[in-house]
C-alpha positions as CSV (number, residue, x, y, z in Angstrom):
1,X,134.5,98.0,-23.8
2,X,138.0,98.6,-24.1
3,X,140.1,95.2,-23.9
4,X,143.3,94.5,-21.7
5,X,144.9,94.5,-24.9
6,X,144.2,98.5,-25.6
7,X,144.6,99.4,-22.2
8,X,148.1,98.1,-21.9
9,X,149.2,99.7,-25.3
10,X,147.4,102.7,-24.1
11,X,149.5,102.7,-21.0
12,X,153.0,101.7,-23.2
13,X,152.0,104.7,-25.5
14,X,151.6,107.1,-22.2
15,X,155.0,105.4,-20.7
16,X,156.6,106.0,-23.8
17,X,155.2,109.7,-24.4
18,X,156.7,110.3,-20.9
19,X,160.0,108.7,-22.0
20,X,159.9,111.6,-24.4
21,X,159.4,114.3,-22.1
22,X,161.7,113.3,-19.8
23,X,164.5,112.5,-22.1
24,X,164.5,116.0,-23.6
25,X,164.6,117.9,-19.8
26,X,167.0,115.1,-18.9
27,X,169.3,116.4,-21.7
28,X,169.4,119.7,-19.9
29,X,169.8,118.6,-16.7
30,X,172.6,116.4,-16.9
31,X,174.2,118.9,-19.4
32,X,174.0,121.8,-16.3
33,X,175.2,120.1,-13.6
34,X,178.5,118.6,-15.6
35,X,178.6,122.3,-16.7
36,X,178.4,123.4,-12.8
37,X,175.2,124.9,-13.4
38,X,172.9,124.9,-10.0
39,X,169.8,122.9,-10.9
40,X,166.8,124.0,-8.5
41,X,164.0,121.7,-9.6
42,X,163.6,119.0,-12.1
43,X,160.1,118.1,-13.1
44,X,158.6,115.5,-15.0
45,X,154.9,116.7,-15.8
46,X,152.8,120.0,-15.2
47,X,150.5,121.2,-12.6
48,X,150.2,120.0,-8.5
49,X,152.9,118.2,-7.5
50,X,152.2,114.6,-6.7
51,X,155.3,113.1,-5.3
52,X,159.0,115.0,-4.2
53,X,161.8,114.6,-2.8
54,X,165.2,116.6,-2.7
55,X,168.9,115.3,-3.2
56,X,171.4,117.4,-2.8
57,X,170.7,121.0,-4.0
58,X,167.8,119.8,-6.4
59,X,164.2,119.3,-5.7
60,X,162.6,116.1,-7.7
61,X,159.1,116.0,-8.6
62,X,156.4,114.2,-10.4
63,X,153.2,116.4,-11.4
64,X,149.8,115.2,-12.3
65,X,149.6,116.1,-15.5
66,X,151.5,114.1,-18.0
67,X,151.6,116.9,-20.8
68,X,155.4,118.3,-20.4
69,X,158.1,118.9,-17.7
70,X,161.0,121.3,-16.9
71,X,164.2,121.4,-15.3
72,X,164.7,124.7,-13.7
73,X,168.1,126.5,-13.3
74,X,170.0,129.3,-11.0
75,X,169.5,132.5,-12.8
76,X,168.2,131.0,-15.8
77,X,165.7,133.7,-16.5
78,X,166.8,136.6,-13.8
79,X,170.1,138.0,-12.9
80,X,171.6,136.2,-10.0
81,X,174.6,136.5,-7.6
82,X,175.5,133.1,-7.2
83,X,178.5,131.5,-9.5
84,X,177.1,128.3,-10.4
85,X,174.1,130.9,-11.7
86,X,173.3,129.4,-15.5
87,X,173.9,133.5,-16.9
88,X,177.4,133.7,-15.3
89,X,178.7,130.2,-17.1
90,X,180.7,130.2,-20.2
91,X,178.5,131.0,-23.3
92,X,179.6,127.8,-25.1
93,X,178.4,126.1,-22.2
94,X,175.1,127.5,-22.0
95,X,174.7,126.9,-25.5
96,X,175.2,122.9,-25.1
97,X,173.0,122.9,-22.3
98,X,170.0,124.6,-24.2
99,X,170.9,122.2,-27.3
100,X,171.5,119.1,-25.3
101,X,167.0,118.4,-24.8
102,X,166.3,118.3,-28.4
103,X,170.0,116.7,-29.3
104,X,168.3,114.0,-26.9
105,X,165.1,113.5,-28.7
106,X,166.5,113.3,-31.5
107,X,169.2,110.4,-30.3
108,X,166.2,109.0,-28.7
109,X,164.4,109.1,-32.2
110,X,167.3,106.9,-34.0
111,X,167.7,104.6,-31.2
112,X,163.7,104.0,-31.4
113,X,163.8,104.1,-35.3
114,X,166.0,101.0,-34.6
115,X,163.4,98.9,-32.6
116,X,160.7,99.7,-35.1
117,X,163.0,98.4,-38.1
118,X,164.6,95.1,-36.4
119,X,161.8,93.0,-37.3
120,X,161.9,93.9,-40.9
121,X,162.9,90.8,-43.2
122,X,163.7,93.3,-46.3
123,X,164.0,97.1,-46.6
124,X,162.5,99.0,-48.7
125,X,164.6,101.0,-51.4
126,X,163.6,103.6,-54.2
127,X,164.4,101.4,-56.9
128,X,162.0,99.9,-59.0
129,X,161.7,96.3,-58.8
130,X,158.3,95.5,-60.7
131,X,154.8,97.0,-61.3
132,X,151.3,95.7,-60.0
133,X,149.2,94.3,-62.9
134,X,147.3,96.7,-64.9
135,X,149.7,99.2,-63.5
136,X,149.2,102.9,-65.3
137,X,152.8,104.4,-63.9
138,X,155.0,102.1,-66.6
139,X,153.7,104.0,-69.2
140,X,156.6,106.1,-68.2
141,X,158.7,104.5,-65.9
142,X,160.4,101.5,-65.8
143,X,161.8,98.5,-64.0
144,X,165.3,99.4,-62.4
145,X,164.6,103.2,-62.6
146,X,165.6,104.6,-58.9
147,X,163.6,107.2,-58.0
148,X,165.3,110.6,-57.0
149,X,162.0,112.6,-56.6
150,X,158.6,113.2,-56.9
151,X,156.9,116.3,-57.3
152,X,159.9,118.2,-56.1
153,X,160.2,116.2,-53.0
154,X,163.8,114.7,-52.7
155,X,163.4,110.7,-52.0
156,X,166.5,108.4,-50.5
157,X,164.0,106.2,-48.7
158,X,160.6,104.5,-48.2
159,X,159.5,106.8,-45.7
160,X,160.3,109.6,-48.4
161,X,158.4,107.7,-51.1
162,X,155.6,107.7,-48.5
163,X,155.3,111.1,-47.7
164,X,155.4,112.3,-51.2
165,X,152.5,110.5,-51.7
166,X,150.7,111.4,-48.8
167,X,150.7,115.4,-49.4
168,X,150.3,115.2,-53.0
169,X,147.2,116.9,-54.1
170,X,146.3,115.2,-57.4
171,X,146.9,112.4,-59.4
172,X,149.2,114.1,-61.5
173,X,153.0,113.1,-60.7
174,X,156.2,114.5,-61.6
175,X,159.3,112.0,-61.2
176,X,162.8,112.1,-61.4
177,X,164.7,109.1,-62.2
178,X,168.2,107.6,-62.8
179,X,168.0,105.4,-65.4
180,X,171.6,103.8,-67.0
181,X,172.9,106.1,-65.2
182,X,171.5,108.7,-66.9
183,X,168.7,111.6,-64.6
184,X,165.6,111.7,-66.6
185,X,162.3,113.6,-65.7
186,X,158.7,112.4,-66.2
187,X,155.6,114.7,-66.0
188,X,152.1,113.4,-65.4
189,X,152.6,110.2,-64.5
190,X,149.1,108.8,-63.6
191,X,148.4,105.8,-60.8
192,X,145.1,103.8,-60.6
193,X,142.6,105.4,-58.3
194,X,139.4,104.3,-56.5
195,X,136.7,106.0,-55.6
196,X,135.3,106.3,-52.2
197,X,131.7,106.6,-50.9
198,X,131.9,110.9,-50.5
199,X,133.0,110.7,-54.0
200,X,137.1,111.5,-53.1
201,X,139.2,109.1,-55.1
202,X,142.4,107.3,-53.1
203,X,145.5,107.0,-55.2
204,X,146.6,103.4,-55.4
205,X,150.7,102.7,-55.9
206,X,151.3,100.0,-58.9
207,X,154.7,100.1,-58.1
208,X,156.9,97.7,-55.8
209,X,160.1,98.7,-54.8
210,X,163.1,96.8,-54.6
211,X,163.9,95.2,-51.3
212,X,167.4,94.8,-49.0
213,X,168.0,92.2,-47.1
214,X,168.6,93.5,-43.5
215,X,171.6,92.8,-41.6
216,X,173.8,94.6,-38.8
217,X,175.1,97.0,-41.2
218,X,171.8,97.5,-43.5
219,X,170.1,98.1,-40.4
220,X,172.4,100.9,-39.3
221,X,172.2,102.4,-42.3
222,X,168.5,102.1,-42.8
223,X,167.9,103.9,-38.9
224,X,170.2,106.4,-39.7
225,X,168.5,107.4,-43.5
226,X,165.0,107.0,-41.8
227,X,166.0,109.3,-39.1
228,X,167.2,111.9,-41.7
229,X,164.1,111.1,-43.6
230,X,161.9,112.1,-40.6
231,X,163.7,115.2,-40.2
232,X,163.4,116.1,-43.2
233,X,159.5,115.5,-43.4
234,X,159.3,117.7,-40.4
235,X,160.8,120.6,-41.7
236,X,158.6,120.0,-45.2
237,X,155.5,119.9,-42.9
238,X,156.4,123.1,-40.9
239,X,157.2,124.5,-44.7
240,X,154.0,123.5,-45.8
241,X,152.6,125.7,-42.9
242,X,154.0,128.5,-43.9
243,X,153.6,128.4,-47.5
244,X,149.9,127.1,-46.7
245,X,150.5,123.8,-48.5
246,X,148.8,122.7,-45.5
247,X,146.2,123.8,-43.3
248,X,146.6,125.0,-39.6
249,X,143.5,122.1,-38.7
250,X,146.0,119.6,-40.5
251,X,148.2,120.0,-37.3
252,X,147.7,117.7,-34.0
253,X,148.2,118.4,-30.3
254,X,148.4,115.7,-27.4
255,X,144.6,114.9,-28.0
256,X,144.8,114.2,-31.5
257,X,148.6,112.4,-30.9
258,X,146.3,110.3,-28.7
259,X,143.6,109.3,-30.9
260,X,146.6,108.8,-33.5
261,X,148.2,106.6,-30.6
262,X,144.9,104.7,-30.4
263,X,143.8,104.1,-33.9
264,X,147.2,102.9,-34.5
265,X,147.3,100.5,-31.6
266,X,143.6,99.2,-33.1
267,X,145.0,98.7,-36.6
268,X,148.0,96.4,-35.0
269,X,146.1,94.4,-32.4
270,X,144.3,93.4,-35.8
271,X,147.2,91.2,-36.5
272,X,148.8,90.5,-33.5
273,X,149.7,92.6,-29.4
274,X,152.9,93.4,-30.7
275,X,152.2,94.9,-34.0
276,X,149.8,97.4,-31.9
277,X,153.1,97.8,-30.0
278,X,155.4,98.7,-32.7
279,X,153.1,101.2,-34.5
280,X,152.8,102.9,-31.2
281,X,157.2,102.8,-31.1
282,X,156.8,104.4,-34.4
283,X,154.5,107.2,-33.9
284,X,156.2,107.7,-30.6
285,X,159.3,108.0,-33.2
286,X,158.1,110.7,-35.1
287,X,156.9,112.6,-32.0
288,X,160.0,112.9,-30.7
289,X,162.0,113.5,-33.9
290,X,159.0,116.3,-34.2
291,X,159.6,117.6,-30.7
292,X,163.7,117.5,-30.9
293,X,163.4,119.2,-34.5
294,X,160.5,121.9,-33.9
295,X,162.4,123.1,-30.2
296,X,165.6,124.4,-32.5
297,X,163.3,126.9,-34.1
298,X,164.6,130.0,-33.3
299,X,161.2,131.1,-31.5
300,X,160.5,132.7,-28.0
301,X,160.2,130.4,-25.6
302,X,161.8,127.5,-27.5
303,X,165.6,126.1,-26.9
304,X,165.9,127.7,-30.6
305,X,164.6,131.2,-29.6
306,X,167.2,130.7,-26.1
307,X,170.2,129.3,-28.7
308,X,169.7,132.9,-30.8
309,X,170.0,135.0,-27.6
310,X,173.5,133.0,-27.0
311,X,174.5,133.4,-30.1
312,X,173.8,137.2,-30.1
313,X,175.8,137.4,-27.2
314,X,178.6,135.5,-28.4
315,X,179.1,138.0,-31.2
316,X,179.3,141.5,-28.9
317,X,180.4,139.8,-26.0
318,X,177.7,141.1,-23.8
319,X,174.8,138.9,-21.9
320,X,171.5,141.0,-23.3
321,X,169.5,141.6,-19.8
322,X,167.8,138.4,-18.3
323,X,164.4,140.4,-17.8
324,X,164.5,141.4,-21.4
325,X,164.9,138.3,-22.8
326,X,162.3,136.2,-20.0
327,X,160.3,139.5,-21.0
328,X,160.4,138.3,-24.7
329,X,160.1,134.8,-24.0
330,X,157.4,135.1,-21.9
331,X,155.6,136.5,-24.7
332,X,156.6,133.6,-26.6
333,X,154.8,131.4,-24.3
334,X,151.2,133.0,-24.1
335,X,151.6,132.5,-28.0
336,X,152.8,129.2,-27.8
337,X,149.6,128.4,-25.2
338,X,147.1,130.0,-27.2
339,X,149.0,127.8,-30.3
340,X,148.0,125.1,-28.5
341,X,144.4,125.9,-27.1
342,X,143.6,126.2,-31.0
343,X,145.1,122.8,-32.0
344,X,143.2,121.3,-28.9
345,X,139.9,122.9,-29.7
346,X,140.7,121.5,-33.4
347,X,141.2,117.9,-32.2
348,X,138.1,118.2,-29.7
349,X,136.4,118.7,-33.1
350,X,137.8,115.9,-35.0
351,X,137.0,113.9,-32.1
352,X,133.0,114.4,-32.3
353,X,132.9,115.0,-36.2
354,X,135.2,111.9,-38.0
């Protein structure tokens, strides 16, 4: 039976997810309004309308399924004679409107990252302070080394270190460090391992990193650096999918994210309710930054794909026919929906098999 605390955390997770969607669409909405574009509808959620009201020229609606939203602008995907239509505005204004959603997601990610870091007494760095007892990595690494990369992945924050270790395929690491002002490379660095019941091994890190005290300036600095590290992590994950480093089966959709949120909440509740909230906020930080980065990819149906069309228009000084652009984005939407269906099926399978 679900406890009251767990139920509250799930509700908080849903509300934060809706906040991510709202912030994205609000970015499009507010920049469209400020640019003089007519907005026909601003919707949160998809499917049948639950609540709707009209204020001025815009219909505002809350829809049944909390899995998306949209900001419908006049003349966005078709020709329109309305002087306030999206397609009749200057190309630079349309560029701002298109990228505004992703920018708002990144700004929200910065804010949520700061919230997760505020309770920390110390911020981890990439400089080695000491080694755990019976450490094996100390055979090559030394106290005071500043780790610059692990297996070629650049490291400037604790999040970079975590990602580099989490994506390692075996216990054979290449470290680039700065020691006494000199850049040095160490290959075949080993760490202690623990064998699981299924015979696989878990790498145990035996390094303790130097901490920096939490104050106003270090909080701002760490928030910025950790946000940048998250963006870099998203890009590295996308590249890993393309190159085959990661399997498509490792991608999670809404169902998988819900499961991850539930697990994070459960882990946090083992110590306190607020730790559960903190875990959820951190996952939402990753999700909103992920949404911001992925939306800027130059693919049809995404904001980045629309931006590509606008760049082409700016270069050739002539707009591509809206019908052609709408047709291309329509194909992109179909492909995206098929991909999401595939990911969702995988999410369901994982729920029942792991």
